[in-house]
C-alpha positions as CSV (number, residue, x, y, z in Angstrom):
1,X,-27.4,47.2,42.7
2,X,-25.6,44.6,44.6
3,X,-27.8,42.1,42.7
4,X,-26.5,43.8,39.6
5,X,-23.1,43.5,40.4
6,X,-23.4,39.6,41.7
7,X,-25.3,38.8,38.1
8,X,-22.3,40.3,36.4
9,X,-19.5,38.5,38.8
10,X,-21.5,35.3,38.4
11,X,-22.0,35.5,34.2
12,X,-18.1,36.3,34.4
13,X,-17.2,33.3,36.3
14,X,-19.5,31.0,34.3
15,X,-17.6,32.4,31.0
16,X,-14.1,31.7,32.3
17,X,-14.9,28.6,33.7
18,X,-16.7,27.0,30.2
19,X,-13.4,28.7,28.7
20,X,-11.1,27.0,31.0
21,X,-13.4,23.5,30.5
22,X,-13.1,23.9,26.3
23,X,-9.5,24.1,26.5
24,X,-9.4,21.0,28.7
25,X,-11.4,19.3,26.0
26,X,-9.6,20.5,23.3
27,X,-6.6,19.0,25.0
28,X,-8.2,15.6,26.0
29,X,-9.5,15.5,22.3
30,X,-5.8,15.1,21.1
31,X,-5.5,11.8,23.4
32,X,-8.9,10.4,22.9
33,X,-9.3,6.9,20.9
34,X,-12.0,7.6,18.4
35,X,-15.5,6.6,19.2
36,X,-15.8,5.2,15.7
37,X,-14.2,2.8,13.0
38,X,-15.1,3.3,9.1
39,X,-15.1,0.4,6.9
40,X,-15.4,0.9,3.0
41,X,-16.7,-2.1,1.0
42,X,-16.3,-1.4,-2.8
43,X,-17.9,-3.0,-6.0
44,X,-16.4,-3.1,-9.0
45,X,-18.4,-4.0,-12.2
46,X,-17.3,-4.4,-15.4
47,X,-19.2,-3.4,-18.2
48,X,-16.9,-4.6,-20.9
49,X,-18.7,-5.6,-24.0
50,X,-18.6,-9.6,-24.5
51,X,-17.7,-10.1,-20.5
52,X,-14.2,-9.7,-21.1
53,X,-14.1,-7.6,-17.7
54,X,-13.6,-8.4,-14.2
55,X,-16.2,-7.7,-11.6
56,X,-15.9,-8.1,-7.8
57,X,-17.0,-7.2,-4.5
58,X,-13.7,-5.7,-2.1
59,X,-13.2,-5.4,1.3
60,X,-9.7,-4.9,3.1
61,X,-9.2,-6.6,6.2
62,X,-6.5,-4.5,7.1
63,X,-6.1,-1.0,8.0
64,X,-3.8,1.6,7.0
65,X,-3.0,4.8,8.5
66,X,-3.2,7.8,6.2
67,X,-0.6,9.7,8.2
68,X,1.9,6.9,6.9
69,X,1.3,8.2,3.6
70,X,0.5,11.9,3.7
71,X,3.1,14.7,3.5
72,X,2.5,18.3,3.4
73,X,3.6,21.0,0.7
74,X,3.9,24.9,1.7
75,X,5.5,27.4,-0.3
76,X,9.2,26.9,1.6
77,X,9.1,23.1,1.4
78,X,7.3,21.4,-1.7
79,X,9.0,18.4,-1.4
80,X,7.0,15.6,-3.2
81,X,5.4,12.8,-1.5
82,X,8.2,9.5,-1.2
83,X,5.7,7.2,0.3
84,X,6.6,3.6,-1.5
85,X,3.3,1.9,-3.2
86,X,4.6,-1.5,-1.6
87,X,3.8,-0.1,1.8
88,X,0.3,1.6,0.8
89,X,-0.9,-2.0,-1.1
90,X,-2.8,-3.9,1.3
91,X,-2.5,-7.7,0.4
92,X,-5.2,-9.1,2.9
93,X,-8.8,-8.0,1.4
94,X,-11.5,-10.2,0.9
95,X,-12.5,-10.5,-2.9
96,X,-16.1,-11.8,-3.5
97,X,-16.7,-12.5,-7.1
98,X,-19.3,-10.9,-9.2
99,X,-20.6,-11.3,-12.7
100,X,-20.2,-9.0,-15.3
101,X,-22.9,-6.4,-17.0
102,X,-22.4,-7.8,-20.2
103,X,-21.9,-11.4,-22.1
104,X,-21.5,-12.3,-25.6
105,X,-25.3,-11.7,-26.2
106,X,-25.2,-8.2,-25.0
107,X,-26.0,-6.9,-21.5
108,X,-27.1,-9.7,-19.0
109,X,-29.9,-8.5,-16.5
110,X,-29.8,-12.1,-14.7
111,X,-26.2,-11.0,-13.8
112,X,-27.2,-7.5,-12.5
113,X,-29.9,-9.4,-10.2
114,X,-27.3,-11.8,-9.5
115,X,-24.6,-9.1,-8.0
116,X,-27.8,-7.1,-6.4
117,X,-28.1,-10.6,-4.4
118,X,-24.7,-11.2,-3.9
119,X,-23.9,-7.2,-2.7
120,X,-27.4,-7.2,-0.4
121,X,-26.1,-10.3,1.0
122,X,-22.8,-8.5,2.1
123,X,-24.8,-5.6,3.3
124,X,-27.0,-7.4,5.5
125,X,-24.3,-9.3,7.2
126,X,-22.0,-5.9,7.9
127,X,-25.5,-4.6,9.2
128,X,-25.9,-7.5,11.5
129,X,-22.0,-7.0,12.6
130,X,-22.9,-3.9,14.1
131,X,-21.5,-1.5,11.0
132,X,-24.4,1.5,10.0
133,X,-24.6,2.2,6.2
134,X,-24.1,6.1,6.3
135,X,-22.9,7.0,3.2
136,X,-23.0,5.3,-0.8
137,X,-21.3,6.8,-3.8
138,X,-20.7,5.4,-7.5
139,X,-19.4,6.6,-10.4
140,X,-19.2,5.0,-14.1
141,X,-16.1,4.7,-16.6
142,X,-18.0,3.6,-19.3
143,X,-17.7,2.3,-23.0
144,X,-16.9,4.9,-25.3
145,X,-17.5,3.3,-28.4
146,X,-16.0,0.6,-31.0
147,X,-12.0,1.8,-30.0
148,X,-13.1,1.9,-26.2
149,X,-13.0,-1.3,-24.9
150,X,-13.0,-0.2,-21.2
151,X,-15.7,0.4,-18.9
152,X,-16.5,-0.4,-14.8
153,X,-19.0,0.7,-12.8
154,X,-17.9,1.5,-9.2
155,X,-19.8,1.6,-6.3
156,X,-18.5,2.7,-2.6
157,X,-20.3,1.6,0.8
158,X,-19.4,3.5,3.8
159,X,-20.0,2.2,7.1
160,X,-19.6,2.9,10.3
161,X,-19.9,1.1,14.0
162,X,-18.9,2.1,17.7
163,X,-15.6,1.0,19.0
């Protein structure tokens, strides 16, 4: 009976100790610096007929804190976000020229292979700099026929690296 009582006291003490430690960890989380940084590289490849579009590989060289451009709306306060576009816009970025998918003769497979080589070179350089590729996502806004002269193929490469 004495052992059972001591075991119960030990378990309760351990639970309170772990609970206090979790509260301390949660408080410390608010002041701890991030352990990783994230970088997004975006390729925009034109699928406009006749090669009239522009294709680029884009990488921002400056950071933005999303909190500066974020507002919360509630039932009581639905004031719209008043962030200025000029404050969000990044003017310090790396722009690598890519080739368009189409030229005057139609789809150009050499251009696609060339873009693959340039993008592979950029991704290889990022990996060599200690970045880990964690996610890739892509989307297409494609040519809808004779009346639609627009179209892009966009891919975002998301990297992380330990600070």
